[in-house]
N, CA, C and O atoms as CSV, one atom per row, in Angstrom:
chain,resi,resn,atom,element,x,y,z
A,1,MET,N,N,231.628,-142.326,-24.564
A,1,MET,CA,C,230.430,-142.264,-23.325
A,1,MET,C,C,229.834,-143.844,-24.054
A,1,MET,O,O,229.731,-144.042,-25.265
A,2,THR,N,N,229.397,-145.134,-22.640
A,2,THR,CA,C,228.299,-146.075,-22.818
A,2,THR,C,C,228.152,-146.115,-22.052
A,2,THR,O,O,228.896,-146.336,-21.097
A,3,LEU,N,N,226.527,-145.807,-22.164
A,3,LEU,CA,C,225.085,-146.021,-20.956
A,3,LEU,C,C,225.271,-148.242,-20.741
A,3,LEU,O,O,225.585,-149.285,-21.314
A,4,PRO,N,N,224.962,-147.863,-19.953
A,4,PRO,CA,C,224.156,-149.115,-20.107
A,4,PRO,C,C,223.054,-149.518,-20.971
A,4,PRO,O,O,222.830,-148.588,-21.746
A,5,LEU,N,N,222.499,-150.212,-21.115
A,5,LEU,CA,C,221.618,-150.812,-22.460
A,5,LEU,C,C,220.195,-150.209,-22.196
A,5,LEU,O,O,219.509,-149.760,-23.114
A,6,PRO,N,N,219.746,-150.229,-20.726
A,6,PRO,CA,C,218.418,-149.876,-20.129
A,6,PRO,C,C,217.978,-148.798,-20.112
A,6,PRO,O,O,216.812,-148.529,-20.402
A,7,GLU,N,N,219.185,-147.669,-19.630
A,7,GLU,CA,C,219.560,-146.463,-19.792
A,7,GLU,C,C,219.649,-145.251,-20.947
A,7,GLU,O,O,219.508,-144.047,-21.158
A,8,TYR,N,N,219.938,-146.322,-21.420
A,8,TYR,CA,C,220.191,-145.886,-22.833
A,8,TYR,C,C,219.040,-145.497,-23.521
A,8,TYR,O,O,218.527,-144.520,-24.066
A,9,ASP,N,N,218.807,-146.947,-23.206
A,9,ASP,CA,C,216.607,-146.635,-23.785
A,9,ASP,C,C,215.864,-145.662,-23.487
A,9,ASP,O,O,214.994,-145.189,-24.219
A,10,LYS,N,N,216.133,-145.324,-22.479
A,10,LYS,CA,C,215.652,-144.497,-21.791
A,10,LYS,C,C,216.115,-143.248,-22.414
A,10,LYS,O,O,215.293,-142.358,-22.196
A,11,VAL,N,N,216.674,-143.023,-22.800
A,11,VAL,CA,C,217.563,-141.396,-23.266
A,11,VAL,C,C,216.308,-141.142,-24.799
A,11,VAL,O,O,215.565,-140.214,-25.121
A,12,ILE,N,N,216.696,-142.847,-25.547
A,12,ILE,CA,C,216.226,-142.804,-26.791
A,12,ILE,C,C,214.947,-143.318,-26.812
A,12,ILE,O,O,214.958,-143.792,-27.948
A,13,ARG,N,N,214.155,-143.496,-26.495
A,13,ARG,CA,C,212.643,-142.999,-26.359
A,13,ARG,C,C,212.602,-141.980,-26.122
A,13,ARG,O,O,211.907,-141.260,-26.839
A,14,ARG,N,N,213.177,-141.524,-25.229
A,14,ARG,CA,C,212.438,-140.067,-24.771
A,14,ARG,C,C,212.651,-138.809,-25.855
A,14,ARG,O,O,211.925,-138.113,-26.564
A,15,PHE,N,N,214.368,-138.955,-25.502
A,15,PHE,CA,C,214.652,-138.435,-27.702
A,15,PHE,C,C,213.030,-138.417,-28.650
A,15,PHE,O,O,212.407,-137.422,-29.018
A,16,VAL,N,N,212.748,-139.589,-28.810
A,16,VAL,CA,C,211.815,-139.734,-29.645
A,16,VAL,C,C,210.632,-139.581,-29.272
A,16,VAL,O,O,209.984,-139.207,-30.251
A,17,LYS,N,N,209.755,-139.702,-28.040
A,17,LYS,CA,C,208.886,-138.804,-28.014
A,17,LYS,C,C,208.772,-137.443,-27.927
A,17,LYS,O,O,207.893,-136.709,-28.377
A,18,ASP,N,N,209.733,-137.193,-27.316
A,18,ASP,CA,C,209.320,-135.127,-27.805
A,18,ASP,C,C,210.028,-134.513,-28.682
A,18,ASP,O,O,209.998,-133.282,-28.699
A,19,TYR,N,N,210.657,-135.081,-29.412
A,19,TYR,CA,C,210.958,-135.197,-30.637
A,19,TYR,C,C,209.653,-135.170,-31.797
A,19,TYR,O,O,209.159,-134.200,-32.371
A,20,VAL,N,N,209.298,-136.697,-31.898
A,20,VAL,CA,C,207.779,-136.908,-32.850
A,20,VAL,C,C,206.421,-135.486,-31.809
A,20,VAL,O,O,205.589,-134.761,-32.355
A,21,ASP,N,N,206.630,-135.558,-30.785
A,21,ASP,CA,C,205.239,-134.907,-30.288
A,21,ASP,C,C,205.204,-133.107,-30.913
A,21,ASP,O,O,204.219,-132.369,-30.909
A,22,ASN,N,N,206.789,-132.730,-31.468
A,22,ASN,CA,C,206.490,-131.500,-32.130
A,22,ASN,C,C,207.164,-131.369,-33.489
A,22,ASN,O,O,207.898,-130.465,-33.888
A,23,LEU,N,N,206.539,-133.046,-34.435
A,23,LEU,CA,C,206.862,-132.406,-35.248
A,23,LEU,C,C,205.166,-132.260,-35.764
A,23,LEU,O,O,204.205,-132.935,-35.396
A,24,THR,N,N,205.239,-130.724,-37.091
A,24,THR,CA,C,203.691,-130.424,-37.239
A,24,THR,C,C,203.435,-132.383,-38.537
A,24,THR,O,O,204.239,-133.123,-39.104
A,25,PRO,N,N,202.132,-132.368,-38.417
A,25,PRO,CA,C,201.281,-133.231,-39.250
A,25,PRO,C,C,202.538,-133.910,-40.805
A,25,PRO,O,O,202.954,-135.024,-41.123
A,26,ASP,N,N,202.760,-132.169,-41.495
A,26,ASP,CA,C,203.261,-132.913,-42.681
A,26,ASP,C,C,204.438,-133.329,-42.586
A,26,ASP,O,O,204.671,-134.348,-43.236
A,27,GLN,N,N,205.426,-132.820,-41.892
A,27,GLN,CA,C,206.500,-133.228,-40.625
A,27,GLN,C,C,206.317,-135.029,-40.932
A,27,GLN,O,O,206.973,-135.486,-41.868
A,28,MET,N,N,205.671,-135.714,-40.347
A,28,MET,CA,C,205.017,-136.527,-39.578
A,28,MET,C,C,205.304,-137.420,-41.174
A,28,MET,O,O,206.226,-138.146,-41.544
A,29,ARG,N,N,204.368,-137.073,-41.666
A,29,ARG,CA,C,204.086,-137.660,-42.886
A,29,ARG,C,C,205.260,-138.166,-43.971
A,29,ARG,O,O,205.283,-139.255,-44.543
A,30,ASN,N,N,206.281,-137.011,-44.102
A,30,ASN,CA,C,207.427,-137.095,-44.641
A,30,ASN,C,C,208.925,-138.235,-44.347
A,30,ASN,O,O,209.740,-138.954,-44.925
A,31,HIS,N,N,208.403,-137.605,-42.703
A,31,HIS,CA,C,209.455,-138.917,-41.689
A,31,HIS,C,C,208.546,-140.204,-42.911
A,31,HIS,O,O,208.742,-140.478,-44.095
A,32,LEU,N,N,207.747,-140.613,-42.085
A,32,LEU,CA,C,207.305,-141.914,-42.106
A,32,LEU,C,C,207.731,-142.518,-43.588
A,32,LEU,O,O,208.258,-143.588,-43.892
A,33,SER,N,N,207.238,-141.269,-44.476
A,33,SER,CA,C,207.049,-141.960,-46.619
A,33,SER,C,C,208.706,-142.197,-46.399
A,33,SER,O,O,208.911,-143.263,-46.979
A,34,GLU,N,N,209.964,-141.731,-45.853
A,34,GLU,CA,C,210.992,-141.739,-46.083
A,34,GLU,C,C,211.117,-142.950,-45.424
A,34,GLU,O,O,210.917,-144.004,-46.028
A,35,GLN,N,N,211.404,-142.923,-44.337
A,35,GLN,CA,C,211.960,-144.095,-43.118
A,35,GLN,C,C,211.147,-145.668,-43.731
A,35,GLN,O,O,211.849,-146.615,-43.375
A,36,PHE,N,N,209.651,-146.236,-44.683
A,36,PHE,CA,C,209.052,-146.518,-44.827
A,36,PHE,C,C,209.584,-147.390,-46.128
A,36,PHE,O,O,209.426,-148.607,-46.216
A,37,HIS,N,N,210.244,-146.565,-47.132
A,37,HIS,CA,C,210.747,-146.762,-48.276
A,37,HIS,C,C,212.726,-147.601,-48.245
A,37,HIS,O,O,213.391,-148.379,-48.929
A,38,ILE,N,N,212.878,-146.799,-47.032
A,38,ILE,CA,C,214.075,-147.459,-46.544
A,38,ILE,C,C,213.440,-148.349,-46.411
A,38,ILE,O,O,213.288,-148.837,-47.531
A,39,ASP,N,N,212.731,-149.136,-45.405
A,39,ASP,CA,C,212.092,-150.691,-45.137
A,39,ASP,C,C,212.409,-151.140,-46.203
A,39,ASP,O,O,213.529,-151.535,-46.523
A,40,PHE,N,N,211.281,-151.113,-46.957
A,40,PHE,CA,C,210.963,-151.750,-47.892
A,40,PHE,C,C,212.305,-151.692,-49.260
A,40,PHE,O,O,212.273,-152.475,-50.209
A,41,GLU,N,N,213.304,-150.714,-49.104
A,41,GLU,CA,C,214.231,-151.175,-49.672
A,41,GLU,C,C,215.413,-152.327,-49.045
A,41,GLU,O,O,215.674,-153.426,-49.536
A,42,ASN,N,N,215.886,-151.843,-48.091
A,42,ASN,CA,C,216.004,-152.977,-46.968
A,42,ASN,C,C,215.412,-154.443,-47.194
A,42,ASN,O,O,216.241,-155.307,-47.477
A,43,ILE,N,N,214.469,-154.709,-47.129
A,43,ILE,CA,C,213.426,-155.773,-47.177
A,43,ILE,C,C,214.264,-156.759,-48.829
A,43,ILE,O,O,214.764,-157.884,-48.830
A,44,ARG,N,N,214.142,-155.949,-49.808
A,44,ARG,CA,C,214.306,-155.696,-50.847
A,44,ARG,C,C,215.589,-156.382,-51.319
A,44,ARG,O,O,215.728,-157.425,-51.958
A,45,GLN,N,N,216.562,-155.448,-50.796
A,45,GLN,CA,C,218.590,-155.891,-50.825
A,45,GLN,C,C,218.114,-156.985,-50.785
A,45,GLN,O,O,218.055,-157.664,-51.810
A,46,ASP,N,N,217.405,-157.675,-48.946
A,46,ASP,CA,C,217.878,-158.937,-48.202
A,46,ASP,C,C,216.771,-159.851,-48.508
A,46,ASP,O,O,216.724,-160.972,-48.001
A,47,MET,N,N,215.889,-159.417,-49.309
A,47,MET,CA,C,215.610,-161.230,-49.532
A,47,MET,C,C,214.146,-160.907,-51.191
A,47,MET,O,O,213.144,-161.609,-51.332
A,48,GLY,N,N,214.440,-160.003,-51.903
A,48,GLY,CA,C,214.469,-159.909,-53.024
A,48,GLY,C,C,212.486,-159.140,-52.923
A,48,GLY,O,O,211.786,-159.028,-51.917
A,49,GLN,N,N,212.152,-158.770,-54.365
A,49,GLN,CA,C,211.257,-158.018,-54.167
A,49,GLN,C,C,209.816,-158.981,-54.317
A,49,GLN,O,O,208.905,-158.153,-54.299
A,50,ASP,N,N,209.383,-159.981,-54.417
A,50,ASP,CA,C,208.654,-160.171,-53.806
A,50,ASP,C,C,207.952,-160.027,-52.372
A,50,ASP,O,O,206.855,-159.746,-51.889
A,51,GLU,N,N,209.380,-160.426,-51.942
A,51,GLU,CA,C,208.871,-160.046,-50.120
A,51,GLU,C,C,208.833,-158.628,-49.493
A,51,GLU,O,O,208.685,-158.421,-48.288
A,52,VAL,N,N,209.028,-157.384,-50.737
A,52,VAL,CA,C,208.249,-156.045,-50.547
A,52,VAL,C,C,207.217,-156.674,-50.936
A,52,VAL,O,O,206.541,-156.664,-49.907
A,53,PHE,N,N,206.462,-157.363,-51.912
A,53,PHE,CA,C,205.370,-157.029,-52.058
A,53,PHE,C,C,203.993,-157.601,-51.198
A,53,PHE,O,O,202.888,-157.108,-50.970
A,54,ILE,N,N,204.861,-159.316,-50.731
A,54,ILE,CA,C,204.513,-159.856,-49.072
A,54,ILE,C,C,204.444,-159.001,-48.234
A,54,ILE,O,O,203.447,-159.152,-47.527
A,55,GLU,N,N,205.235,-157.897,-47.897
A,55,GLU,CA,C,204.911,-156.984,-46.434
A,55,GLU,C,C,203.988,-155.769,-47.073
A,55,GLU,O,O,203.473,-154.996,-46.265
A,56,MET,N,N,203.759,-155.568,-48.458
A,56,MET,CA,C,202.820,-154.248,-48.676
A,56,MET,C,C,201.463,-155.135,-48.716
A,56,MET,O,O,200.442,-154.457,-48.602
A,57,ILE,N,N,201.329,-156.117,-48.814
A,57,ILE,CA,C,199.815,-156.880,-48.739
A,57,ILE,C,C,199.742,-157.144,-46.667
A,57,ILE,O,O,198.745,-156.990,-45.962
A,58,ASN,N,N,200.955,-157.500,-46.278
A,58,ASN,CA,C,200.516,-157.614,-44.837
A,58,ASN,C,C,200.534,-156.166,-44.294
A,58,ASN,O,O,200.532,-156.148,-43.063
A,59,TRP,N,N,200.549,-155.105,-44.802
A,59,TRP,CA,C,200.460,-153.669,-44.047
A,59,TRP,C,C,198.908,-153.201,-45.186
A,59,TRP,O,O,198.421,-152.183,-44.695
A,60,ASP,N,N,198.427,-153.462,-45.935
A,60,ASP,CA,C,197.180,-153.234,-46.306
A,60,ASP,C,C,197.005,-153.819,-47.742
A,60,ASP,O,O,197.459,-153.102,-48.634
A,61,SER,N,N,196.359,-155.138,-48.171
A,61,SER,CA,C,195.974,-155.963,-49.028
A,61,SER,C,C,195.390,-155.163,-49.974
A,61,SER,O,O,196.088,-155.057,-50.982
A,62,ASP,N,N,193.803,-154.243,-50.020
A,62,ASP,CA,C,193.172,-153.587,-50.421
A,62,ASP,C,C,193.997,-152.918,-51.530
A,62,ASP,O,O,194.075,-153.212,-52.723
A,63,LEU,N,N,194.766,-151.653,-50.618
A,63,LEU,CA,C,195.723,-151.025,-50.959
A,63,LEU,C,C,196.747,-151.252,-52.551
A,63,LEU,O,O,197.073,-150.643,-53.570
A,64,TYR,N,N,196.954,-152.823,-51.726
A,64,TYR,CA,C,198.069,-153.326,-52.294
A,64,TYR,C,C,197.483,-153.677,-54.274
A,64,TYR,O,O,197.713,-153.263,-55.410
A,65,ASP,N,N,196.755,-154.559,-53.643
A,65,ASP,CA,C,195.161,-155.026,-55.616
A,65,ASP,C,C,195.301,-153.340,-55.979
A,65,ASP,O,O,195.810,-153.398,-57.098
A,66,GLN,N,N,195.176,-152.226,-55.738
A,66,GLN,CA,C,194.599,-151.505,-56.643
A,66,GLN,C,C,195.901,-150.939,-57.003
A,66,GLN,O,O,196.083,-150.129,-57.911
A,67,ILE,N,N,196.713,-151.382,-56.293
A,67,ILE,CA,C,198.222,-151.228,-57.051
A,67,ILE,C,C,198.741,-151.938,-57.757
A,67,ILE,O,O,199.037,-151.384,-58.815
A,68,ALA,N,N,199.117,-153.321,-57.675
A,68,ALA,CA,C,198.658,-154.400,-58.515
A,68,ALA,C,C,198.385,-154.206,-60.062
A,68,ALA,O,O,198.992,-154.136,-61.131
A,69,GLN,N,N,196.910,-154.156,-59.457
A,69,GLN,CA,C,196.702,-153.643,-60.862
A,69,GLN,C,C,197.016,-152.802,-62.105
A,69,GLN,O,O,197.259,-153.096,-63.276
A,70,ASP,N,N,196.925,-151.655,-61.431
A,70,ASP,CA,C,197.925,-150.079,-62.223
A,70,ASP,C,C,199.248,-150.547,-62.843
A,70,ASP,O,O,199.642,-150.012,-63.880
A,71,PHE,N,N,200.303,-152.015,-61.953
A,71,PHE,CA,C,201.393,-151.852,-62.564
A,71,PHE,C,C,201.377,-153.389,-63.187
A,71,PHE,O,O,202.402,-153.585,-63.839
A,72,ASP,N,N,200.417,-154.618,-63.158
A,72,ASP,CA,C,200.420,-155.510,-63.201
A,72,ASP,C,C,201.209,-155.988,-62.948
A,72,ASP,O,O,202.235,-156.097,-63.619
A,73,LEU,N,N,200.880,-156.667,-61.331
A,73,LEU,CA,C,201.329,-157.021,-60.129
A,73,LEU,C,C,201.332,-158.351,-59.347
A,73,LEU,O,O,200.580,-158.318,-58.373
A,74,PRO,N,N,201.932,-159.408,-59.512
A,74,PRO,CA,C,201.020,-160.561,-59.281
A,74,PRO,C,C,200.090,-160.174,-57.597
A,74,PRO,O,O,200.729,-159.592,-56.720
A,75,GLU,N,N,198.617,-160.570,-57.344
A,75,GLU,CA,C,197.790,-160.571,-56.715
A,75,GLU,C,C,198.399,-161.811,-55.648
A,75,GLU,O,O,199.043,-161.562,-54.628
A,76,ASP,N,N,198.001,-163.341,-56.185
A,76,ASP,CA,C,198.959,-163.716,-55.511
A,76,ASP,C,C,200.097,-164.291,-55.101
A,76,ASP,O,O,200.594,-165.290,-55.620
A,77,LEU,N,N,200.587,-163.615,-54.062
A,77,LEU,CA,C,202.018,-164.135,-53.552
A,77,LEU,C,C,202.622,-165.574,-52.465
A,77,LEU,O,O,203.825,-165.719,-52.246
Protein backbone atom coordinates (compact mmCIF):
# COMPACT_ATOMS: atom_id res chain seq x y z
CA MET A 1 0.00 0.00 0.00
CA THR A 2 1.29 3.45 -0.88
CA LEU A 3 -0.48 6.51 0.44
CA PRO A 4 -0.28 9.93 -1.11
CA LEU A 5 2.47 11.83 0.70
CA PRO A 6 0.14 14.26 2.54
CA GLU A 7 -1.93 11.35 3.88
CA TYR A 8 1.21 9.38 4.81
CA ASP A 9 2.48 12.42 6.71
CA LYS A 10 -0.78 12.60 8.68
CA VAL A 11 -0.50 8.92 9.63
CA ILE A 12 3.12 9.27 10.75
CA ARG A 13 2.51 12.48 12.70
CA ARG A 14 -0.49 10.91 14.46
CA PHE A 15 1.48 7.78 15.34
CA VAL A 16 4.43 9.77 16.67
CA LYS A 17 2.21 12.11 18.68
CA ASP A 18 0.21 9.28 20.24
CA TYR A 19 3.34 7.23 20.88
CA VAL A 20 5.23 10.09 22.51
CA ASP A 21 2.23 11.11 24.58
CA ASN A 22 2.30 7.65 26.18
CA LEU A 23 6.03 7.56 27.01
CA THR A 24 7.30 7.95 30.53
CA PRO A 25 9.94 10.65 31.10
CA ASP A 26 12.64 7.96 31.39
CA GLN A 27 11.54 6.32 28.14
CA MET A 28 11.57 9.71 26.43
CA ARG A 29 15.09 10.46 27.69
CA ASN A 30 16.29 7.07 26.47
CA HIS A 31 14.77 7.56 23.02
CA LEU A 32 16.18 11.06 22.68
CA SER A 33 19.61 10.02 23.90
CA GLU A 34 19.82 7.19 21.39
CA GLN A 35 18.52 9.32 18.51
CA PHE A 36 20.93 12.18 19.26
CA HIS A 37 23.81 9.73 19.32
CA ILE A 38 22.72 8.38 15.92
CA ASP A 39 22.42 11.94 14.58
CA PHE A 40 25.93 12.85 15.75
CA GLU A 41 27.33 9.60 14.34
CA ASN A 42 25.72 10.30 10.96
CA ILE A 43 27.27 13.78 10.96
CA ARG A 44 30.67 12.28 11.83
CA GLN A 45 30.46 9.73 9.04
CA ASP A 46 29.31 12.31 6.47
CA MET A 47 31.45 15.31 7.42
CA GLY A 48 33.93 14.42 10.18
CA GLN A 49 34.40 15.05 13.88
CA ASP A 50 34.83 18.83 13.62
CA GLU A 51 31.31 19.11 12.22
CA VAL A 52 29.98 17.09 15.16
CA PHE A 53 31.72 19.48 17.57
CA ILE A 54 30.26 22.46 15.70
CA GLU A 55 26.79 20.92 15.95
CA MET A 56 27.31 20.41 19.69
CA ILE A 57 28.32 24.06 20.03
CA ASN A 58 25.18 25.09 18.14
CA TRP A 59 23.03 23.06 20.55
CA ASP A 60 24.64 24.26 23.78
CA SER A 61 27.93 26.12 23.66
CA ASP A 62 28.30 26.31 27.45
CA LEU A 63 27.93 22.56 27.81
CA TYR A 64 30.35 21.99 24.93
CA ASP A 65 32.91 24.30 26.57
CA GLN A 66 32.73 22.29 29.82
CA ILE A 67 33.19 18.99 28.01
CA ALA A 68 35.90 20.43 25.74
CA GLN A 69 37.96 21.27 28.82
CA ASP A 70 37.55 17.75 30.21
CA PHE A 71 38.69 16.16 26.94
CA ASP A 72 41.13 18.83 25.74
CA LEU A 73 39.00 19.58 22.68
CA PRO A 74 39.32 22.74 20.62
CA GLU A 75 37.06 25.52 21.87
CA ASP A 76 37.22 27.58 18.67
CA LEU A 77 36.10 25.71 15.58
